[in-house]
All heavy atoms as TSV, in Angstrom:
chain	resi	resn	atom	element	x	y	z
A	1	MET	N	N	5.747	-20.972	31.862
A	1	MET	CA	C	5.674	-20.654	30.448
A	1	MET	C	C	4.229	-20.312	30.076
A	1	MET	O	O	3.294	-21.002	30.434
A	1	MET	CB	C	6.171	-21.845	29.625
A	1	MET	CG	C	6.098	-21.627	28.139
A	1	MET	SD	S	6.859	-23.011	27.262
A	1	MET	CE	C	7.166	-22.211	25.735
A	2	GLU	N	N	4.078	-19.233	29.345
A	2	GLU	CA	C	2.760	-18.794	28.893
A	2	GLU	C	C	2.259	-19.693	27.771
A	2	GLU	O	O	3.041	-20.287	27.036
A	2	GLU	CB	C	2.840	-17.360	28.369
A	2	GLU	CG	C	3.256	-16.345	29.401
A	2	GLU	CD	C	2.079	-15.674	30.056
A	2	GLU	OE1	O	0.995	-15.672	29.466
A	2	GLU	OE2	O	2.257	-15.167	31.168
A	3	LYS	N	N	0.957	-19.737	27.639
A	3	LYS	CA	C	0.368	-20.474	26.515
A	3	LYS	C	C	0.406	-19.609	25.273
A	3	LYS	O	O	0.220	-18.405	25.333
A	3	LYS	CB	C	-1.079	-20.847	26.828
A	3	LYS	CG	C	-1.218	-21.924	27.856
A	3	LYS	CD	C	-2.671	-22.336	27.947
A	3	LYS	CE	C	-2.820	-23.491	28.911
A	3	LYS	NZ	N	-4.206	-23.922	29.007
A	4	GLN	N	N	0.634	-20.253	24.144
A	4	GLN	CA	C	0.585	-19.551	22.872
A	4	GLN	C	C	-0.852	-19.541	22.380
A	4	GLN	O	O	-1.654	-20.406	22.720
A	4	GLN	CB	C	1.471	-20.233	21.842
A	4	GLN	CG	C	2.943	-20.129	22.171
A	4	GLN	CD	C	3.806	-20.823	21.140
A	4	GLN	OE1	O	3.340	-21.665	20.387
A	4	GLN	NE2	N	5.080	-20.491	21.138
A	5	LEU	N	N	-1.164	-18.535	21.586
A	5	LEU	CA	C	-2.495	-18.467	21.001
A	5	LEU	C	C	-2.626	-19.553	19.943
A	5	LEU	O	O	-1.674	-19.823	19.209
A	5	LEU	CB	C	-2.729	-17.090	20.379
A	5	LEU	CG	C	-2.749	-15.932	21.361
A	5	LEU	CD1	C	-2.792	-14.608	20.614
A	5	LEU	CD2	C	-3.942	-16.045	22.276
A	6	PRO	N	N	-3.780	-20.188	19.843
A	6	PRO	CA	C	-3.974	-21.238	18.840
A	6	PRO	C	C	-3.723	-20.704	17.431
A	6	PRO	O	O	-4.153	-19.608	17.081
A	6	PRO	CB	C	-5.443	-21.634	19.008
A	6	PRO	CG	C	-5.827	-21.154	20.366
A	6	PRO	CD	C	-4.957	-19.972	20.657
A	7	GLY	N	N	-2.998	-21.472	16.647
A	7	GLY	CA	C	-2.745	-21.108	15.256
A	7	GLY	C	C	-1.651	-20.080	15.067
A	7	GLY	O	O	-1.420	-19.613	13.963
A	8	THR	N	N	-0.980	-19.695	16.160
A	8	THR	CA	C	0.118	-18.731	16.046
A	8	THR	C	C	1.293	-19.194	16.898
A	8	THR	O	O	1.160	-20.080	17.725
A	8	THR	CB	C	-0.285	-17.319	16.531
A	8	THR	OG1	O	-0.386	-17.334	17.949
A	8	THR	CG2	C	-1.571	-16.835	15.923
A	9	SER	N	N	2.402	-18.553	16.692
A	9	SER	CA	C	3.554	-18.811	17.549
A	9	SER	C	C	3.761	-17.640	18.507
A	9	SER	O	O	4.827	-17.477	19.073
A	9	SER	CB	C	4.809	-19.015	16.689
A	9	SER	OG	O	5.073	-17.845	15.938
A	10	LEU	N	N	2.716	-16.846	18.688
A	10	LEU	CA	C	2.812	-15.649	19.523
A	10	LEU	C	C	2.209	-15.868	20.904
A	10	LEU	O	O	1.215	-16.574	21.060
A	10	LEU	CB	C	2.069	-14.486	18.861
A	10	LEU	CG	C	2.577	-14.026	17.506
A	10	LEU	CD1	C	1.639	-12.977	16.931
A	10	LEU	CD2	C	3.979	-13.483	17.611
A	11	GLU	N	N	2.823	-15.204	21.862
A	11	GLU	CA	C	2.271	-15.169	23.209
A	11	GLU	C	C	1.104	-14.174	23.202
A	11	GLU	O	O	1.079	-13.251	22.370
A	11	GLU	CB	C	3.335	-14.708	24.204
A	11	GLU	CG	C	4.570	-15.576	24.245
A	11	GLU	CD	C	4.328	-16.931	24.872
A	11	GLU	OE1	O	3.428	-17.042	25.726
A	11	GLU	OE2	O	5.045	-17.872	24.513
A	12	PRO	N	N	0.139	-14.311	24.099
A	12	PRO	CA	C	-0.989	-13.367	24.136
A	12	PRO	C	C	-0.548	-11.905	24.256
A	12	PRO	O	O	-1.134	-11.028	23.619
A	12	PRO	CB	C	-1.790	-13.795	25.367
A	12	PRO	CG	C	-1.473	-15.251	25.517
A	12	PRO	CD	C	-0.041	-15.389	25.076
A	13	GLU	N	N	0.494	-11.637	25.047
A	13	GLU	CA	C	0.974	-10.261	25.206
A	13	GLU	C	C	1.526	-9.712	23.894
A	13	GLU	O	O	1.340	-8.541	23.572
A	13	GLU	CB	C	2.052	-10.190	26.292
A	13	GLU	CG	C	1.538	-10.443	27.691
A	13	GLU	CD	C	1.399	-11.925	28.023
A	13	GLU	OE1	O	1.825	-12.784	27.220
A	13	GLU	OE2	O	0.849	-12.222	29.089
A	14	GLU	N	N	2.211	-10.553	23.134
A	14	GLU	CA	C	2.747	-10.131	21.841
A	14	GLU	C	C	1.619	-9.800	20.869
A	14	GLU	O	O	1.687	-8.797	20.145
A	14	GLU	CB	C	3.637	-11.217	21.234
A	14	GLU	CG	C	4.926	-11.465	21.990
A	14	GLU	CD	C	5.684	-12.663	21.468
A	14	GLU	OE1	O	5.074	-13.741	21.289
A	14	GLU	OE2	O	6.894	-12.514	21.231
A	15	MET	N	N	0.603	-10.636	20.857
A	15	MET	CA	C	-0.544	-10.394	19.979
A	15	MET	C	C	-1.263	-9.117	20.392
A	15	MET	O	O	-1.632	-8.304	19.543
A	15	MET	CB	C	-1.506	-11.583	20.013
A	15	MET	CG	C	-2.694	-11.405	19.084
A	15	MET	SD	S	-2.275	-11.324	17.340
A	15	MET	CE	C	-2.046	-13.042	16.975
A	16	ALA	N	N	-1.437	-8.911	21.687
A	16	ALA	CA	C	-2.104	-7.699	22.174
A	16	ALA	C	C	-1.322	-6.453	21.765
A	16	ALA	O	O	-1.904	-5.449	21.352
A	16	ALA	CB	C	-2.264	-7.755	23.693
A	17	GLU	N	N	0.004	-6.515	21.864
A	17	GLU	CA	C	0.831	-5.372	21.476
A	17	GLU	C	C	0.706	-5.091	19.980
A	17	GLU	O	O	0.609	-3.937	19.565
A	17	GLU	CB	C	2.292	-5.646	21.828
A	17	GLU	CG	C	3.195	-4.465	21.558
A	17	GLU	CD	C	4.625	-4.715	21.989
A	17	GLU	OE1	O	4.883	-5.636	22.784
A	17	GLU	OE2	O	5.488	-3.967	21.508
A	18	MET	N	N	0.672	-6.137	19.167
A	18	MET	CA	C	0.517	-5.960	17.723
A	18	MET	C	C	-0.829	-5.323	17.387
A	18	MET	O	O	-0.903	-4.418	16.544
A	18	MET	CB	C	0.654	-7.309	17.000
A	18	MET	CG	C	2.053	-7.855	16.983
A	18	MET	SD	S	2.161	-9.505	16.278
A	18	MET	CE	C	1.553	-9.236	14.632
A	19	VAL	N	N	-1.879	-5.781	18.028
A	19	VAL	CA	C	-3.223	-5.246	17.790
A	19	VAL	C	C	-3.281	-3.775	18.199
A	19	VAL	O	O	-3.832	-2.935	17.473
A	19	VAL	CB	C	-4.289	-6.077	18.542
A	19	VAL	CG1	C	-5.639	-5.385	18.527
A	19	VAL	CG2	C	-4.385	-7.470	17.938
A	20	LEU	N	N	-2.703	-3.454	19.343
A	20	LEU	CA	C	-2.696	-2.073	19.819
A	20	LEU	C	C	-1.925	-1.163	18.862
A	20	LEU	O	O	-2.396	-0.071	18.512
A	20	LEU	CB	C	-2.097	-1.994	21.219
A	20	LEU	CG	C	-2.050	-0.619	21.858
A	20	LEU	CD1	C	-3.443	-0.005	21.939
A	20	LEU	CD2	C	-1.424	-0.697	23.232
A	21	LYS	N	N	-0.758	-1.597	18.416
A	21	LYS	CA	C	0.033	-0.799	17.477
A	21	LYS	C	C	-0.729	-0.564	16.178
A	21	LYS	O	O	-0.723	0.543	15.632
A	21	LYS	CB	C	1.370	-1.472	17.187
A	21	LYS	CG	C	2.375	-1.321	18.301
A	21	LYS	CD	C	3.695	-1.973	17.942
A	21	LYS	CE	C	4.702	-1.820	19.065
A	21	LYS	NZ	N	5.992	-2.433	18.737
A	22	LYS	N	N	-1.408	-1.588	15.683
A	22	LYS	CA	C	-2.181	-1.465	14.447
A	22	LYS	C	C	-3.337	-0.489	14.646
A	22	LYS	O	O	-3.604	0.357	13.787
A	22	LYS	CB	C	-2.694	-2.843	14.019
A	22	LYS	CG	C	-3.603	-2.835	12.810
A	22	LYS	CD	C	-2.847	-2.593	11.536
A	22	LYS	CE	C	-3.739	-2.866	10.340
A	22	LYS	NZ	N	-3.884	-1.738	9.465
A	23	ALA	N	N	-4.029	-0.592	15.764
A	23	ALA	CA	C	-5.155	0.301	16.049
A	23	ALA	C	C	-4.687	1.751	16.135
A	23	ALA	O	O	-5.335	2.657	15.593
A	23	ALA	CB	C	-5.854	-0.109	17.340
A	24	LEU	N	N	-3.569	1.987	16.796
A	24	LEU	CA	C	-3.046	3.348	16.911
A	24	LEU	C	C	-2.612	3.892	15.553
A	24	LEU	O	O	-2.859	5.054	15.230
A	24	LEU	CB	C	-1.880	3.387	17.897
A	24	LEU	CG	C	-2.249	3.200	19.361
A	24	LEU	CD1	C	-0.982	3.062	20.214
A	24	LEU	CD2	C	-3.097	4.345	19.863
A	25	SER	N	N	-1.995	3.057	14.745
A	25	SER	CA	C	-1.571	3.451	13.411
A	25	SER	C	C	-2.781	3.794	12.542
A	25	SER	O	O	-2.786	4.813	11.840
A	25	SER	CB	C	-0.755	2.342	12.763
A	25	SER	OG	O	-0.432	2.657	11.441
A	26	ASP	N	N	-3.802	2.950	12.596
A	26	ASP	CA	C	-5.027	3.204	11.825
A	26	ASP	C	C	-5.696	4.500	12.259
A	26	ASP	O	O	-6.185	5.273	11.426
A	26	ASP	CB	C	-6.015	2.041	11.955
A	26	ASP	CG	C	-5.553	0.789	11.231
A	26	ASP	OD1	O	-4.570	0.850	10.463
A	26	ASP	OD2	O	-6.184	-0.266	11.447
A	27	TYR	N	N	-5.709	4.749	13.562
A	27	TYR	CA	C	-6.321	5.969	14.082
A	27	TYR	C	C	-5.552	7.192	13.595
A	27	TYR	O	O	-6.146	8.168	13.130
A	27	TYR	CB	C	-6.360	5.940	15.616
A	27	TYR	CG	C	-6.875	7.211	16.218
A	27	TYR	CD1	C	-8.243	7.481	16.237
A	27	TYR	CD2	C	-6.008	8.154	16.755
A	27	TYR	CE1	C	-8.728	8.668	16.770
A	27	TYR	CE2	C	-6.480	9.334	17.293
A	27	TYR	CZ	C	-7.840	9.589	17.300
A	27	TYR	OH	O	-8.313	10.759	17.822
A	28	ARG	N	N	-4.233	7.145	13.704
A	28	ARG	CA	C	-3.409	8.280	13.264
A	28	ARG	C	C	-3.583	8.525	11.765
A	28	ARG	O	O	-3.694	9.673	11.328
A	28	ARG	CB	C	-1.936	8.007	13.603
A	28	ARG	CG	C	-1.010	9.120	13.203
A	28	ARG	CD	C	-1.245	10.365	14.043
A	28	ARG	NE	N	-0.328	11.420	13.628
A	28	ARG	CZ	C	-0.671	12.683	13.455
A	28	ARG	NH1	N	-1.900	13.078	13.697
A	28	ARG	NH2	N	0.207	13.569	13.069
A	29	LYS	N	N	-3.625	7.443	10.996
A	29	LYS	CA	C	-3.818	7.576	9.550
A	29	LYS	C	C	-5.164	8.240	9.246
A	29	LYS	O	O	-5.240	9.142	8.412
A	29	LYS	CB	C	-3.749	6.205	8.898
A	29	LYS	CG	C	-3.843	6.235	7.398
A	29	LYS	CD	C	-3.702	4.835	6.808
A	29	LYS	CE	C	-3.926	4.863	5.321
A	29	LYS	NZ	N	-3.854	3.545	4.718
A	30	ALA	N	N	-6.212	7.843	9.934
A	30	ALA	CA	C	-7.540	8.428	9.728
A	30	ALA	C	C	-7.547	9.908	10.092
A	30	ALA	O	O	-8.165	10.727	9.397
A	30	ALA	CB	C	-8.592	7.669	10.536
A	31	GLN	N	N	-6.841	10.272	11.172
A	31	GLN	CA	C	-6.767	11.674	11.572
A	31	GLN	C	C	-6.058	12.502	10.507
A	31	GLN	O	O	-6.501	13.602	10.171
A	31	GLN	CB	C	-6.036	11.805	12.915
A	31	GLN	CG	C	-6.807	11.260	14.089
A	31	GLN	CD	C	-8.112	11.971	14.277
A	31	GLN	OE1	O	-9.161	11.420	13.996
A	31	GLN	NE2	N	-8.079	13.184	14.756
A	32	ILE	N	N	-4.964	11.996	9.972
A	32	ILE	CA	C	-4.221	12.718	8.941
A	32	ILE	C	C	-5.067	12.846	7.678
A	32	ILE	O	O	-5.088	13.911	7.041
A	32	ILE	CB	C	-2.868	12.044	8.658
A	32	ILE	CG1	C	-1.961	12.185	9.883
A	32	ILE	CG2	C	-2.207	12.635	7.423
A	32	ILE	CD1	C	-0.695	11.377	9.816
A	33	GLU	N	N	-5.781	11.796	7.310
A	33	GLU	CA	C	-6.643	11.865	6.132
A	33	GLU	C	C	-7.724	12.931	6.311
A	33	GLU	O	O	-8.049	13.660	5.375
A	33	GLU	CB	C	-7.268	10.504	5.850
A	33	GLU	CG	C	-6.259	9.501	5.316
A	33	GLU	CD	C	-6.780	8.089	5.233
A	33	GLU	OE1	O	-7.817	7.771	5.872
A	33	GLU	OE2	O	-6.143	7.278	4.535
A	34	LYS	N	N	-8.259	13.058	7.523
A	34	LYS	CA	C	-9.251	14.097	7.792
A	34	LYS	C	C	-8.617	15.478	7.650
A	34	LYS	O	O	-9.210	16.386	7.054
A	34	LYS	CB	C	-9.837	13.925	9.188
A	34	LYS	CG	C	-10.898	14.958	9.528
A	34	LYS	CD	C	-11.284	14.881	10.990
A	34	LYS	CE	C	-12.253	15.971	11.375
A	34	LYS	NZ	N	-11.770	17.321	11.134
A	35	GLU	N	N	-7.400	15.637	8.168
A	35	GLU	CA	C	-6.705	16.908	8.048
A	35	GLU	C	C	-6.396	17.228	6.584
A	35	GLU	O	O	-6.444	18.402	6.181
A	35	GLU	CB	C	-5.430	16.895	8.876
A	35	GLU	CG	C	-5.674	16.899	10.369
A	35	GLU	CD	C	-4.390	16.873	11.163
A	35	GLU	OE1	O	-3.433	17.575	10.785
A	35	GLU	OE2	O	-4.330	16.139	12.167
A	36	ILE	N	N	-6.080	16.206	5.794
A	36	ILE	CA	C	-5.843	16.412	4.362
A	36	ILE	C	C	-7.120	16.907	3.701
A	36	ILE	O	O	-7.087	17.848	2.897
A	36	ILE	CB	C	-5.324	15.120	3.695
A	36	ILE	CG1	C	-3.880	14.857	4.121
A	36	ILE	CG2	C	-5.435	15.205	2.171
A	36	ILE	CD1	C	-3.327	13.516	3.684
A	37	ASP	N	N	-8.243	16.287	4.022
A	37	ASP	CA	C	-9.528	16.740	3.482
A	37	ASP	C	C	-9.783	18.202	3.839
A	37	ASP	O	O	-10.224	18.988	2.995
A	37	ASP	CB	C	-10.676	15.872	4.001
A	37	ASP	CG	C	-10.684	14.473	3.414
A	37	ASP	OD1	O	-10.004	14.244	2.392
A	37	ASP	OD2	O	-11.385	13.613	3.974
A	38	ASP	N	N	-9.494	18.567	5.091
A	38	ASP	CA	C	-9.673	19.950	5.522
A	38	ASP	C	C	-8.770	20.896	4.732
A	38	ASP	O	O	-9.195	21.980	4.335
A	38	ASP	CB	C	-9.396	20.097	7.023
A	38	ASP	CG	C	-10.430	19.415	7.892
A	38	ASP	OD1	O	-11.534	19.097	7.386
A	38	ASP	OD2	O	-10.138	19.191	9.086
A	39	SER	N	N	-7.531	20.485	4.518
A	39	SER	CA	C	-6.606	21.350	3.773
A	39	SER	C	C	-7.071	21.532	2.329
A	39	SER	O	O	-6.911	22.607	1.757
A	39	SER	CB	C	-5.178	20.807	3.829
A	39	SER	OG	O	-5.030	19.637	3.063
A	40	LEU	N	N	-7.643	20.490	1.753
A	40	LEU	CA	C	-8.177	20.617	0.396
A	40	LEU	C	C	-9.377	21.566	0.379
A	40	LEU	O	O	-9.495	22.412	-0.513
A	40	LEU	CB	C	-8.585	19.252	-0.152
A	40	LEU	CG	C	-7.441	18.314	-0.529
A	40	LEU	CD1	C	-7.973	16.921	-0.824
A	40	LEU	CD2	C	-6.673	18.856	-1.718
A	41	ARG	N	N	-10.247	21.411	1.363
A	41	ARG	CA	C	-11.424	22.272	1.459
A	41	ARG	C	C	-11.012	23.737	1.616
A	41	ARG	O	O	-11.640	24.632	1.063
A	41	ARG	CB	C	-12.278	21.833	2.650
A	41	ARG	CG	C	-13.755	21.907	2.403
A	41	ARG	CD	C	-14.580	21.338	3.557
A	41	ARG	NE	N	-14.562	19.878	3.577
A	41	ARG	CZ	C	-13.936	19.126	4.487
A	41	ARG	NH1	N	-13.264	19.664	5.469
A	41	ARG	NH2	N	-13.979	17.815	4.429
A	42	ASN	N	N	-9.928	23.950	2.357
A	42	ASN	CA	C	-9.441	25.306	2.607
A	42	ASN	C	C	-8.454	25.791	1.539
A	42	ASN	O	O	-7.935	26.903	1.657
A	42	ASN	CB	C	-8.766	25.378	3.979
A	42	ASN	CG	C	-9.724	25.117	5.106
A	42	ASN	OD1	O	-10.908	25.403	5.008
A	42	ASN	ND2	N	-9.222	24.546	6.184
A	43	ARG	N	N	-8.197	24.947	0.570
A	43	ARG	CA	C	-7.254	25.270	-0.517
A	43	ARG	C	C	-5.884	25.680	0.023
A	43	ARG	O	O	-5.249	26.615	-0.451
A	43	ARG	CB	C	-7.818	26.357	-1.413
A	43	ARG	CG	C	-9.126	25.957	-2.082
A	43	ARG	CD	C	-9.654	27.063	-2.972
A	43	ARG	NE	N	-11.002	26.807	-3.437
A	43	ARG	CZ	C	-11.308	26.059	-4.484
A	43	ARG	NH1	N	-10.378	25.475	-5.176
A	43	ARG	NH2	N	-12.575	25.902	-4.837
A	44	ASP	N	N	-5.439	24.915	1.033
A	44	ASP	CA	C	-4.144	25.174	1.674
A	44	ASP	C	C	-3.120	24.181	1.124
A	44	ASP	O	O	-2.943	23.087	1.648
A	44	ASP	CB	C	-4.286	25.038	3.191
A	44	ASP	CG	C	-3.038	25.447	3.944
A	44	ASP	OD1	O	-1.952	25.522	3.332
A	44	ASP	OD2	O	-3.162	25.678	5.156
A	45	LYS	N	N	-2.441	24.584	0.060
A	45	LYS	CA	C	-1.517	23.694	-0.642
A	45	LYS	C	C	-0.347	23.265	0.244
A	45	LYS	O	O	0.024	22.088	0.250
A	45	LYS	CB	C	-0.993	24.383	-1.904
A	45	LYS	CG	C	-0.072	23.520	-2.720
A	45	LYS	CD	C	0.393	24.233	-3.975
A	45	LYS	CE	C	1.330	23.360	-4.786
A	45	LYS	NZ	N	1.784	24.027	-6.005
A	46	GLU	N	N	0.231	24.191	0.998
A	46	GLU	CA	C	1.371	23.857	1.852
A	46	GLU	C	C	0.998	22.814	2.898
A	46	GLU	O	O	1.750	21.861	3.134
A	46	GLU	CB	C	1.915	25.111	2.520
A	46	GLU	CG	C	2.655	26.017	1.559
A	46	GLU	CD	C	3.199	27.257	2.248
A	46	GLU	OE1	O	3.346	27.265	3.487
A	46	GLU	OE2	O	3.465	28.230	1.522
A	47	GLU	N	N	-0.140	22.998	3.528
A	47	GLU	CA	C	-0.599	22.038	4.547
A	47	GLU	C	C	-0.894	20.685	3.900
A	47	GLU	O	O	-0.565	19.636	4.449
A	47	GLU	CB	C	-1.820	22.584	5.280
A	47	GLU	CG	C	-2.318	21.709	6.393
A	47	GLU	CD	C	-1.398	21.664	7.608
A	47	GLU	OE1	O	-0.283	22.214	7.588
A	47	GLU	OE2	O	-1.800	21.036	8.597
A	48	PHE	N	N	-1.513	20.702	2.741
A	48	PHE	CA	C	-1.798	19.467	2.013
A	48	PHE	C	C	-0.508	18.703	1.729
A	48	PHE	O	O	-0.419	17.502	1.987
A	48	PHE	CB	C	-2.527	19.778	0.708
A	48	PHE	CG	C	-2.666	18.586	-0.200
A	48	PHE	CD1	C	-3.644	17.637	0.033
A	48	PHE	CD2	C	-1.795	18.400	-1.265
A	48	PHE	CE1	C	-3.766	16.528	-0.793
A	48	PHE	CE2	C	-1.905	17.297	-2.089
A	48	PHE	CZ	C	-2.892	16.357	-1.848
A	49	LEU	N	N	0.487	19.393	1.210
A	49	LEU	CA	C	1.757	18.740	0.885
A	49	LEU	C	C	2.450	18.200	2.134
A	49	LEU	O	O	2.989	17.098	2.130
A	49	LEU	CB	C	2.675	19.706	0.125
A	49	LEU	CG	C	2.195	20.103	-1.267
A	49	LEU	CD1	C	3.099	21.184	-1.847
A	49	LEU	CD2	C	2.113	18.902	-2.189
A	50	ARG	N	N	2.416	18.973	3.211
A	50	ARG	CA	C	3.025	18.531	4.471
A	50	ARG	C	C	2.349	17.255	4.993
A	50	ARG	O	O	3.008	16.279	5.355
A	50	ARG	CB	C	2.911	19.645	5.519
A	50	ARG	CG	C	3.594	19.341	6.833
A	50	ARG	CD	C	3.349	20.457	7.835
A	50	ARG	NE	N	2.010	20.427	8.388
A	50	ARG	CZ	C	1.616	19.599	9.359
A	50	ARG	NH1	N	2.448	18.713	9.874
A	50	ARG	NH2	N	0.375	19.646	9.808
A	51	LEU	N	N	1.028	17.263	4.976
A	51	LEU	CA	C	0.277	16.117	5.496
A	51	LEU	C	C	0.410	14.887	4.617
A	51	LEU	O	O	0.492	13.763	5.131
A	51	LEU	CB	C	-1.199	16.501	5.658
A	51	LEU	CG	C	-1.489	17.514	6.756
A	51	LEU	CD1	C	-2.884	18.070	6.611
A	51	LEU	CD2	C	-1.257	16.925	8.131
A	52	THR	N	N	0.450	15.061	3.307
A	52	THR	CA	C	0.600	13.897	2.426
A	52	THR	C	C	1.977	13.255	2.609
A	52	THR	O	O	2.092	12.036	2.518
A	52	THR	CB	C	0.355	14.238	0.949
A	52	THR	OG1	O	1.181	15.320	0.547
A	52	THR	CG2	C	-1.102	14.570	0.702
A	53	GLU	N	N	2.991	14.056	2.920
A	53	GLU	CA	C	4.309	13.490	3.199
A	53	GLU	C	C	4.279	12.657	4.485
A	53	GLU	O	O	4.871	11.584	4.550
A	53	GLU	CB	C	5.377	14.590	3.293
A	53	GLU	CG	C	5.785	15.143	1.961
A	53	GLU	CD	C	6.337	14.093	1.007
A	53	GLU	OE1	O	7.180	13.278	1.423
A	53	GLU	OE2	O	5.894	14.078	-0.157
A	54	ILE	N	N	3.588	13.161	5.483
A	54	ILE	CA	C	3.444	12.402	6.735
A	54	ILE	C	C	2.705	11.097	6.457
A	54	ILE	O	O	3.111	10.029	6.941
A	54	ILE	CB	C	2.709	13.239	7.798
A	54	ILE	CG1	C	3.563	14.429	8.231
A	54	ILE	CG2	C	2.337	12.369	9.004
A	54	ILE	CD1	C	2.840	15.419	9.113
A	55	LEU	N	N	1.627	11.184	5.694
A	55	LEU	CA	C	0.827	9.997	5.397
A	55	LEU	C	C	1.650	8.958	4.636
A	55	LEU	O	O	1.543	7.765	4.925
A	55	LEU	CB	C	-0.417	10.378	4.593
A	55	LEU	CG	C	-1.423	9.284	4.340
A	55	LEU	CD1	C	-1.957	8.691	5.643
A	55	LEU	CD2	C	-2.569	9.802	3.484
A	56	LYS	N	N	2.476	9.393	3.717
A	56	LYS	CA	C	3.353	8.458	2.993
A	56	LYS	C	C	4.247	7.692	3.951
A	56	LYS	O	O	4.529	6.510	3.734
A	56	LYS	CB	C	4.222	9.209	1.981
A	56	LYS	CG	C	3.487	9.695	0.763
A	56	LYS	CD	C	4.486	10.437	-0.131
A	56	LYS	CE	C	3.795	11.208	-1.220
A	56	LYS	NZ	N	4.756	11.998	-2.012
A	57	GLY	N	N	4.687	8.352	4.987
A	57	GLY	CA	C	5.583	7.735	5.957
A	57	GLY	C	C	4.938	6.681	6.833
A	57	GLY	O	O	5.619	5.803	7.353
A	58	ILE	N	N	3.635	6.764	6.980
A	58	ILE	CA	C	2.971	5.777	7.857
A	58	ILE	C	C	2.141	4.773	7.085
A	58	ILE	O	O	1.600	3.838	7.670
A	58	ILE	CB	C	2.087	6.458	8.933
A	58	ILE	CG1	C	0.955	7.244	8.323
A	58	ILE	CG2	C	2.918	7.288	9.859
A	58	ILE	CD1	C	-0.038	7.773	9.329
A	59	SER	N	N	2.033	4.940	5.797
A	59	SER	CA	C	1.223	4.012	4.984
A	59	SER	C	C	2.019	2.813	4.558
A	59	SER	O	O	3.184	2.781	4.498
A	59	SER	CB	C	0.679	4.715	3.751
A	59	SER	OG	O	-0.233	5.707	4.129
């Protein structure tokens, strides 16, 4: 039996998976926000709307 992390009921592998998923989500969100900024700079309304819909789905 694996040891649980202090103060949690999670196994170390479970905690590592949660941290990795959060990091990937944060990275993807930051990339989309950058693309939204670019679409605004380029006055590309269609791209802006498409990207904001994606961002809503992951926020």
